[in-house]
C-alpha positions as CSV (number, residue, x, y, z in Angstrom):
1,X,54.5,-12.0,-26.7
2,X,51.1,-12.6,-27.9
3,X,50.8,-16.2,-26.5
4,X,53.0,-15.0,-23.7
5,X,50.2,-12.5,-22.5
6,X,47.3,-15.0,-23.1
7,X,49.4,-17.9,-20.7
8,X,49.8,-15.1,-18.2
9,X,46.2,-13.8,-18.2
10,X,45.2,-17.7,-17.7
11,X,47.8,-18.0,-15.0
12,X,46.7,-15.2,-13.2
13,X,43.3,-16.6,-13.3
14,X,44.4,-20.2,-11.8
15,X,41.4,-21.9,-13.0
16,X,40.9,-25.6,-12.5
17,X,40.2,-28.1,-15.8
18,X,36.6,-27.6,-16.2
19,X,36.2,-24.5,-15.1
20,X,34.1,-21.9,-17.4
21,X,36.4,-18.7,-18.9
22,X,34.9,-16.2,-20.6
23,X,37.4,-14.7,-23.5
24,X,36.3,-11.6,-25.0
25,X,38.3,-10.2,-28.5
26,X,38.7,-13.9,-29.0
27,X,39.7,-13.3,-32.7
28,X,42.4,-11.2,-32.1
29,X,45.7,-12.3,-31.2
30,X,45.7,-13.0,-27.6
31,X,42.1,-13.9,-27.6
32,X,42.9,-16.4,-29.8
33,X,45.8,-17.8,-28.1
34,X,44.0,-17.7,-25.1
35,X,41.4,-19.5,-26.2
36,X,43.7,-22.0,-27.5
37,X,45.6,-22.3,-24.2
38,X,42.4,-22.7,-22.6
39,X,41.5,-25.6,-24.4
40,X,44.7,-27.6,-24.0
41,X,44.7,-26.9,-20.4
42,X,41.1,-28.5,-20.1
43,X,39.0,-25.1,-19.5
44,X,35.3,-24.3,-21.1
45,X,35.6,-21.1,-23.0
46,X,32.9,-18.9,-24.0
47,X,34.1,-16.8,-26.6
48,X,33.1,-13.2,-27.4
49,X,33.6,-11.9,-30.8
50,X,31.8,-10.8,-34.3
51,X,29.6,-12.4,-35.6
52,X,31.6,-12.9,-38.6
53,X,33.9,-14.7,-36.3
54,X,32.1,-17.5,-35.2
55,X,33.7,-20.2,-37.3
56,X,37.7,-19.0,-36.6
57,X,37.2,-18.7,-32.8
58,X,35.4,-22.2,-32.9
59,X,38.3,-23.5,-34.8
60,X,40.6,-22.3,-32.0
61,X,38.6,-24.5,-29.5
62,X,35.8,-22.1,-28.1
63,X,33.4,-24.6,-26.6
64,X,30.6,-22.1,-26.8
65,X,30.4,-18.5,-28.9
66,X,28.7,-15.2,-28.0
67,X,28.5,-12.4,-30.6
68,X,29.9,-9.4,-29.3
69,X,26.9,-6.8,-28.5
70,X,25.0,-5.5,-25.7
71,X,23.3,-8.5,-24.8
72,X,26.8,-10.1,-24.1
73,X,26.1,-10.7,-20.4
74,X,22.6,-12.1,-21.1
75,X,23.8,-14.5,-23.4
76,X,26.8,-15.5,-21.2
77,X,24.4,-16.3,-18.3
78,X,22.2,-18.4,-20.7
79,X,24.9,-20.6,-21.4
80,X,26.6,-20.4,-18.0
81,X,23.8,-19.8,-15.6
82,X,25.9,-19.5,-12.5
83,X,28.2,-17.1,-14.4
84,X,31.5,-18.3,-15.5
85,X,34.5,-18.9,-13.2
86,X,37.1,-16.2,-14.9
87,X,37.0,-13.4,-17.6
88,X,40.2,-12.9,-19.4
89,X,38.9,-9.2,-20.9
90,X,41.4,-8.8,-24.5
91,X,38.8,-6.3,-25.6
92,X,38.5,-4.5,-22.6
93,X,35.0,-4.5,-22.1
94,X,35.3,-4.4,-18.2
95,X,32.2,-3.8,-16.9
96,X,29.8,-4.5,-19.6
97,X,31.1,-8.3,-18.8
98,X,31.8,-8.2,-15.1
99,X,27.8,-9.5,-14.6
100,X,28.8,-12.2,-16.4
101,X,31.1,-13.5,-13.9
102,X,29.7,-15.7,-10.8
103,X,30.3,-14.4,-7.4
104,X,34.1,-14.8,-6.2
105,X,35.0,-15.2,-10.0
106,X,38.2,-13.3,-11.4
107,X,39.0,-11.5,-14.0
108,X,42.2,-10.7,-15.8
109,X,42.4,-7.2,-17.5
110,X,45.2,-6.3,-20.3
111,X,44.9,-2.5,-19.4
112,X,44.6,-0.5,-16.2
113,X,41.3,-0.4,-15.2
114,X,39.9,0.8,-11.8
115,X,36.5,-0.7,-11.9
116,X,35.0,-2.3,-8.5
117,X,33.0,-5.2,-9.6
118,X,32.2,-6.2,-6.3
119,X,30.5,-9.7,-5.6
120,X,33.5,-10.7,-4.2
121,X,35.1,-11.0,-7.9
122,X,38.8,-10.2,-8.3
123,X,40.5,-8.3,-11.0
124,X,44.2,-9.3,-12.1
125,X,45.9,-6.5,-14.1
126,X,48.5,-8.8,-16.6
127,X,51.3,-7.1,-18.2
128,X,53.7,-9.4,-20.4
129,X,56.4,-7.2,-19.6
130,X,56.8,-8.2,-16.4
131,X,56.9,-11.9,-17.7
132,X,59.4,-11.2,-20.6
133,X,62.2,-13.4,-18.5
134,X,60.0,-16.2,-17.7
135,X,61.9,-18.6,-19.6
136,X,60.2,-21.8,-18.4
137,X,56.8,-20.0,-19.9
138,X,58.3,-18.9,-23.5
139,X,60.0,-22.7,-23.7
140,X,56.4,-24.5,-22.9
141,X,54.9,-22.2,-25.5
142,X,57.4,-23.2,-27.9
143,X,57.1,-26.8,-27.3
144,X,53.5,-26.4,-27.5
145,X,53.8,-25.2,-30.9
146,X,55.6,-27.8,-32.1
147,X,53.0,-30.3,-30.8
148,X,50.7,-28.7,-32.6
149,X,48.6,-27.8,-29.4
150,X,49.2,-24.1,-30.4
151,X,48.5,-22.8,-33.6
152,X,50.6,-19.7,-34.9
153,X,49.1,-16.9,-37.0
154,X,50.9,-16.4,-40.2
155,X,49.6,-13.0,-42.5
156,X,51.2,-14.7,-46.0
157,X,54.4,-16.8,-46.5
158,X,56.9,-16.2,-49.2
159,X,60.0,-18.0,-50.7
160,X,63.1,-16.6,-49.9
161,X,64.3,-15.8,-53.3
162,X,60.5,-14.5,-54.3
163,X,60.0,-11.6,-51.9
164,X,57.5,-9.5,-51.9
165,X,57.1,-6.0,-53.8
166,X,57.7,-2.9,-51.9
167,X,54.8,-0.1,-51.7
168,X,56.2,2.3,-53.8
169,X,58.9,2.9,-56.6
170,X,62.0,2.2,-55.2
171,X,64.0,3.5,-58.4
172,X,62.4,6.8,-58.2
173,X,63.1,7.1,-54.5
174,X,67.2,6.2,-54.5
175,X,67.1,9.6,-57.0
176,X,65.8,11.5,-54.1
177,X,62.1,11.1,-54.8
178,X,61.1,9.8,-51.0
179,X,57.4,10.7,-51.9
180,X,57.0,8.0,-54.1
181,X,57.1,5.3,-51.5
182,X,54.0,5.0,-49.1
183,X,54.7,5.4,-45.4
184,X,51.1,3.9,-45.0
185,X,50.4,0.5,-43.5
186,X,49.1,-1.8,-46.0
187,X,47.1,-4.9,-45.1
188,X,48.6,-8.4,-45.8
189,X,47.5,-10.1,-49.0
190,X,45.1,-12.3,-47.2
191,X,43.6,-11.0,-44.1
192,X,42.3,-14.7,-43.4
193,X,45.8,-15.7,-43.6
194,X,47.7,-19.8,-43.8
195,X,47.1,-21.5,-41.0
196,X,50.5,-23.3,-39.7
197,X,48.9,-25.2,-36.7
198,X,45.5,-27.0,-36.1
199,X,43.4,-23.8,-36.6
200,X,41.8,-22.1,-38.8
201,X,43.9,-18.9,-37.8
202,X,43.5,-15.3,-39.8
203,X,46.3,-13.2,-39.4
204,X,46.3,-9.7,-39.1
205,X,49.9,-8.4,-39.9
206,X,50.5,-5.2,-41.1
207,X,53.8,-3.9,-43.1
208,X,55.1,-0.3,-43.2
209,X,57.7,0.9,-46.0
210,X,59.7,3.4,-45.1
211,X,62.1,5.8,-46.9
212,X,64.9,4.8,-49.2
213,X,68.3,5.1,-47.3
């Protein structure tokens, strides 16, 4: 769903190859896929993320990197003086990044935003639920994964015969002491994860252990 969301956002912008696209939240799941797909379609991506994630997002294929701070617009304009052609705003920065767009540009937002950036800028709300039956798009994403164009994000890998140990004491839970199990989400064993594609991807998966039956 994250990759499909990224695909829908880029399709909404309909930018030609060679155009500049700004991607906020570029280290996140949707943002990371957006940068990869943008690179695969010949777009020049400007990735916005935390400074510690620069190597990660450049590995996704970002041409430029901008640290997420109060000077995002100024930094982007320094890289693309006329302003970027489009924005995929996965981090919901909205009005904080709209000034980085050129006049007549386009912006894809993943949550509702009733802002009016003006200057002929078009805002495209994107809801992946409207595209869950787009089998052609899903098939294309599958093919891109198999071709190595799109790298998957994996939190951790385990052998089938050696599953991870659950959080808590299942033997005590089976005897009726459900308090022995943790209901809190726990981080994966390696936040940086193991990539399965061409990019150094980082997983952010969490798992929750519920009560024993």
